[in-house]
N, C-alpha and C positions, 0 to 999 in steps of 0.2 A: 135320385140317389145323390149323396154328397160326393165331392171329389175323392175324399178319403175312402169311402166305400167302393167307389169305382175302381180305384187303384188296387183294392183288395181282391178283385176278381182274378181268377186264374183260368183263362180259356184254354181248353185242351185241344180245340180244333177250330179252325176258321173255315167257314164255307160261304158260298154264294147263297142268297136267300132263294127259296123255292118260289117260282113264279107261276102260280096256277090260279085259276079263277076262284077256287075254294079258299076260305080263310085258312091261314097257317094254324097249326096245332102245336102247342107247347106243353111240356110236362114238368111239374114240380115234384121232385123226389125228396120226401121227408125222411130224415134219419134221426139224429139226436137233436132235433129242433122242433118239437111238437107244439108250436104256437103260431099265432098270426102276427101279433104285435112285435115289431122290431126283429123280424125274421129277414135277414139280409137277402138270401136267395129268393124267397117268396116275393118280397117287394120288388126286386129287380125283374123277376119274370113277369109279374103283373104289369109293371110299367112298360116293359118291352111289348107285352101283349096289347096294351092300350095303344101304343104307337103303331104297331103293325096290324091292328084290328084282328088279333089272333084269338083263338079259343084256348082254354087252359084246362088240363086235367091234373090230378095229383095222385101219387101212389106212395104206399108204405109197405115194406116187406117184414113179415114175421119170420124170423130165421132161427128156430129153436135149436137145431143142431149146431149152428155157428155160436149161438149164445152159450150152449153147453160147453163147447170147446174153449170159449173165452171165460168160463166160470162165472157167467152172469147169474146173479142171485135170483131166486124165485120171487122175492119181494120186488126186485126191480122189473122183472118180466111182467109181473102182475100190475105194477104201476104204469108201465107202458100200455098194457092191455086195457086198463081202466081209462087211460087218457085218450086212446084212439077214437072211441065213439063220440066223445066230447069234441075232439078236434074235427071230426067229420061233420058234425052238426054246425059248429060255428063257421067252418070253412064254407059250407053251403049257404048258411043264413047271411053271412056278412060279405063273402066274396063271390058267391055264385059259382063255386068250384066243387066238383064232386071228388071225394077221396075214395080211392080203391085200395083195399087192404088185401094183400096176397101172401099166402104162406109159401115161402121158398126156403127149404131147410138150410141151405148154405149160400155163401156169397157168390159162388160160381153159378148157382141157380138164378140169382138175381140178375146177373149179367145176361144170361140166356133169355130170361123173361122180358127184360127191358128191351133187348134188341128186337125180339118178336113183337112186342107191344108197339114200338116205334114204327116198324115195318107195316103192321096191319092197320095202324091208325094214322099213318102219314104224319107222324110227329117229327118235326124238324129241329127241335131244340129241347134239351133237358137242362134244368138248373138244380143244383143241390149245394149244400154247405159242406165245406171241407171236414173230413175226419182224418186224424193224424196217426192212428195206429197202423201197424204194418199190413195186416190182412185187408184192412179197409183201403189202404193206398193201392195195394196190388189189385183189388177188385176194381177200383176206379180206373186204373191204368188199362186193365183188360177191357173194360167197357169202352174206354176211349178208342182203343184199336178197333173194336167191333163196330162202333158207330161211324167211325171214319170211312168204313167201306161203303156206307150208304150216305155219306156226306151229311151226317147229322151232328149238330153242335152239342157239346157237353161243357157247360160252364159251371165252375165251382167258386164259391165265395167263402171268405174267412168270416166266421160267425161265432165260434165257440169262445173266443177270447175277447177281452175288452180291446186289447191291442194285438194285432196278428203276429204270429211267429216271425222271427227275423226282423221285426221292426224296432226292437230294443237291443242294441248291440254296444260293445265297447268301442273305444276310439279306433281300435284295430279291425273293426267290423266283425268281431267274433262274439259268440254267445258268452254272457256272464256265467262264471262258475260259482259265484257267491250271490246270495239273494239281496243283501243290503244295498250294494251299488246298483243292482238291477232295479230294485224298488225305488230308489231315489230318482233314477232316470225315468222309470215308468210313471211314477207319481207326477213328476214335473210335466211329462208329455200329456197325460190325461187331464191334468188340472188347467193347463194353458191351451189345450187342444180344443177341437170342435167336435166333441162326441155327440152325435145326433142319433135320435131314434126315428125309425121309419115305419110307416103303415102302408100296407099294400092296397092299391085301389081295387074296387070290385071289377070283375070281368063282365063286360057287356056281351050280349048275344051268345051266351054260353049254355042256354037252356036245352037246346036240342042236341047237345053233344052225346054221342053214344060210343063209349070206349069198349073195344072188344078185347077181352082177356080170357083167362081160363074160367071154366065153370065153377071152380073152387074159390074164386075171388069173391070178396064181399064188397057190395056197392052201397047198400043202404045202411043206416045207422043200426037197425036191428040185426042185419046180417053181420055187420062188423062186431057187434056185441057178442053174437053167438060164436063167431070164429075165434075171437079173442078169449072168451071163456073156455072154449075147448082147448085152445093152445096152452093156457095156464094150467088147466086140469092135467093135460098130458105131461107138461113140464114138471109139475108137482109130483106126479107118479114116478117119473124118471129119477128125481132126486130122492124120493122116499125109498127107492129100491137100492140106492147107493149105500154100501156097507159103511163107508167112512162118515156118513151123515145120519146114522140111525138115532143119534141123540137129539136131533132137531125135531121139534114139534112144528111141522110146517103149517098146520092149521092155525095154531096159536100165533105163529110169526106173521102170517098173512093178516090175521085179525088186527094185531097191533099196527102193522104197516098201513092198513086201510083206515083205521081210526085216526092215526097220526097224520097221514098224508092224503087228504082228499085229492082226487085227480083233477087235472085240468089247469089251463092257463089262469083262469079267474081265481082259483084256489091259491095258486102260487103267488099271484099279485096281492091277494088279501093277506097272505102270510108275510110278505115283504112289508106291507103297510103296518101290520100289527107289530112286527119287530122294530120298525123305525119309531113307532109311536110309544112302545112300552119298554123295550129292552136295550136298544142300542146305546143309550146313555149310561148303562152300567155294564157294557160289554167287556171292557178291559179286565175287570175283576170277575164278573159273573160267568164268563166263558170257561173259567177253570174250575168251576164248582159243579160236579156231575149231578148232584141232587137237584140243581136248579134247571129250569128250562130257559136259560138265558142266551143260548146261541140262536142263530137266525132260523134254523130248521129249513134252510133253503137248498141245501146241497143236493137233496134227492130231486128237486125240481130243476136245478141247474144241470144235473147229470143227463137228464133226458130232454132238456131244452124246453121245458114249459115256461121258463122265464128267461129273459135276456140278461146276461151279466152286465151289459151297458146300462140297462134300467136300474139294476142294483146299485151300481156306482153313482149314477146321477141322482137317485133318491137319497143316498147317503150324503152326497155333495149338497143337495138342497137342505137337508137337515143341519148340516154344518153351517151353511149360510144363515139359516133361520135362527140358530143359536148365537152365532158370533159375528155374522156379517163378514166383512173382510179384515176384521181386527183381532180375531182370536182363533183358537184351535181347540178341538175337543178330542182328547186322547182316545176315548172310547170309540168314536166314529173312525178316527184314523186307524185304530187297531183292526176294525172290521174291514176297512178298505184294504189294509195290508193283506188280509186273508184272501180277498179277491185277486190281489196281485200275485200271491203264492199260487193260486189256481192258474193264472196266466203263465207264471214262471215255469211250472212243471210241464206245461204243454210246449213252451218254447224249448225247454231242454230236450223233450222227446223228439221234436223236429230236428234239433241239432245232433242228437245221438239216437238215431233210429234203432240201433242195435239193442237198446234197453228193452224193446218189446220182445226180444228173443232171449230173455232171462239173463242178459249180461249186466254186470254191475257197472256203475259209472266209474268207480275206481276199481278197475278190473284186476290190477296187480294186487291190491289189498285183499280183495275177495278171494283170489286164488291162493293166497298165503294162509288163509284161515282154515283150520281143520274143523270144519263145520260138523256138527252132530246130526245124525239122522235116526234118533231113537224114537221108534213108533209109540212106545208107551208114554214117554215124556211128552211127546207132541199131543197125544190123545188127552192127557191130563190137562194140558193147556187149553185145548179146544173145548173141552167139556166143563171147564171151570172147576178143576179139582187139583190145583197145585198146592193148596194149603196156604196161599197168600191171599188174604181177604179181598184187597182191592182188585187184584188181577182176576180172581174167580168171579167176583161180582160183575166186573166189566164183561167177561166172556159169557156169563149166563145171560146178561142183559142183551148182548149182541145176538145170541142164539134165539132169544125169545122175541126180540123186537125188530131185528134186521138193521139196527143202528147202534153206533157207539160214539160217545162223546170224544172230542178230539184229544183232550188231555189223556183220556184213558187209552186211546189208540197208541200214544207214545209210550205210556207205562207198560201196556201189555206187549207191545212189539219189542221194547227194550228188554223186558224180562225173558222173552223167547230167545232173542238173539244174543244177549249178553249173559244172563244168569244160566240159561240152558244151552247156549251156543248152538242152537238149532238154526239151520240155513234159513235166512230171511225169506227165500222164495216160497217155503212152505207156508209161512204166515201170510205172506202177500196173497197167495192163492186162496187161503181160507177166508180172509177178509172179503175178497171179491165174491166168494161163494155165498156170503151171508149179507153183505151190506146193501141196503136199498140205494145208497148213493155211490156204490162201487164204480170207480172211474180209474182206468188204468194209469194215466199220467200222475194223478194226485196220490193214488194208492202206492204205486211204485216209488214215487218220490219220498213219501212218508216212511215206508219200510226201509229204504236204503239210508234215509236220514238216521233212523234208529239203529241200524246195523253198522253205521259208520263206513258205508261203502258208496254213498251217494254224493251228489253235488251239494256243497254247503252242509255236509252232514255233521252230526254231533261228534265231537272229538272222542276217540275210542275210550279215553279215560274218564269221561263224564258219563257215568252210568246211574240211571235213576234208581233210588232205593224205593221199592214199592210200598214199604211200610211208612217211611217218612212222607211219601207222596200222599198216602191215605190221611196221615195226620194233618198235612197242610191243606189238602183240597176237599177232604170229607171228614173234618174234625169230630163231628157228632156221629159219624158212621151211619148217616141217614141212607146214603146210597148203598153202602155195604150191607146193611141189615134189611134193606128192601129186597135185594137179590139173594141174600144168604140168610133167610129167616131162621135157620138152625143156630145162628150166632146172636140172636136177638138179646139173650141174657148176658152175653160176654161184655165186660166193661170196654168202653171205647179205648181207654189207655192200653188195654191188653191187645186189642185188635191192631193197634198202631205200633206195637213193639214185638219184633220177632222173638226176642228172648222170653218175654212174658207169655207170648202165645204158645211157644213150645212147652213151657213149663205147665201152662194151664191145660193144654191138650194131651200132654204126655201121661205116662203111667203114674197114677196117684194124684194127678192134677185135678183141680176143681171142675174142669169141663172135659175130663177124659172120656166121659160117656157120650159125648156129642158125636153125631155122624158127620164128622168133618176131619179131613186129613191133616197131619203135621206138615209144615212147609217142606216141600220136596227137596229144596236145596238151602244151604245157609248162604244168605246174600253176600256177606263179607267175603267168604271164601270164593264164591262164584265170581264175584267182582275181580278178585285178585287173579283168578285163572283166566278170565276174559282179557284183562290188561296184558297178562303175560303172552297170551296167544296173539294179540294184535301187535305186540312189540317185536315179534319174531321177524 
């Protein structure tokens, strides 16, 4: 491991090594890092095992009740489930390590199972990569206390970010509140730094290892496939029974997600290669056109860790050098790298402000002054894509069907909910998490609070996106709108992009009055004035 990576480790307990005739036994705990290449904890553990002549096992926990409590989407649970059998096979084939998949409904169950697993199998060291959300931190702290009783080491590594939290700070050693200065320092640090990728060495003499766990645990690839499919099936049924989600066709959503996001590390790396080769040079403009597939489509893979963010940065850096050497710059590539930096930024903010995980706004005073609305019918209209605002409705119906939403549309729909309807951003934040295949708390929370003007470096409250002009600018030919709102296929584009014309066309006596599509539920100009007045209080 590099010196940088070594410094990133956070040992939660130091112990004397066991001194027995038998080989030491170590455990890799996979979480949101479902890959072999450039997996910081996995590399460190395998290198330690090579030095200590130790055996290595690996474990992953399916936690359906915890996922449900965290509003994890069905598409994401399915993506994890599809990835695990692939991970198990490559882990065995390339590193000679067996992956055990165990169903433990909650994080508390994980702590108990891991403690028992270590005791029964004489495991003296567990390694994992850091997770930064509150329940995850509480779980890890509880496990640390449990393992300490048996003098077992628990080592965590920073792996989710390109640069770990608290490594980019102001001159006063505090967290940046604004992205631009954070990005400048972050970019300088990664560009001049020694960002390295790591590959774990295969474990020798690991063939005869026999890990004792529950009878319900899955050890073989086929057993893992069966357990994962059953978990997804049960999770799907739970969501289908939820009254608030009756408008979601979960079968169709899963089909789209599976077609769009093939599972596994190899598929993720192939997608990165395709993006670098075909789309990154048009990213700065193409990323804002929802009818194009010009974004990287890597967020779902980054969220569950089937690709390393460092690999993404280094591949972009190589593309930059190939195009310009040391004498030029490519704005498209720079723009995509800045998106990787935003991902780091929101994780750094979460570590600095852990209260965000408990529904508190970054600008808490502003949030508390707003008289947020909690109208169920208005919220339902937004969720189901029946607001009468074409770009908003197309975006929401696309989300409900595919489990994904284009980033420009995330801003437009979020700002419509929080500014035009003045509905509490927490409602929208939760709904996105329930649907998005790439749902990630830090980025999702950061984006929603940006739109609601309650977050770090958020949009000024008086800058409120007009969803009609956004449609005219980013979907001028209404390709995206008419794809998801086929009932509007005959309506002229100029009408769809004008609230006044659309109201007239859909209203009584209008040319399209017979269409099964609602009038805009609010008048944007008036809604904007009300929102500004509310924030000025």
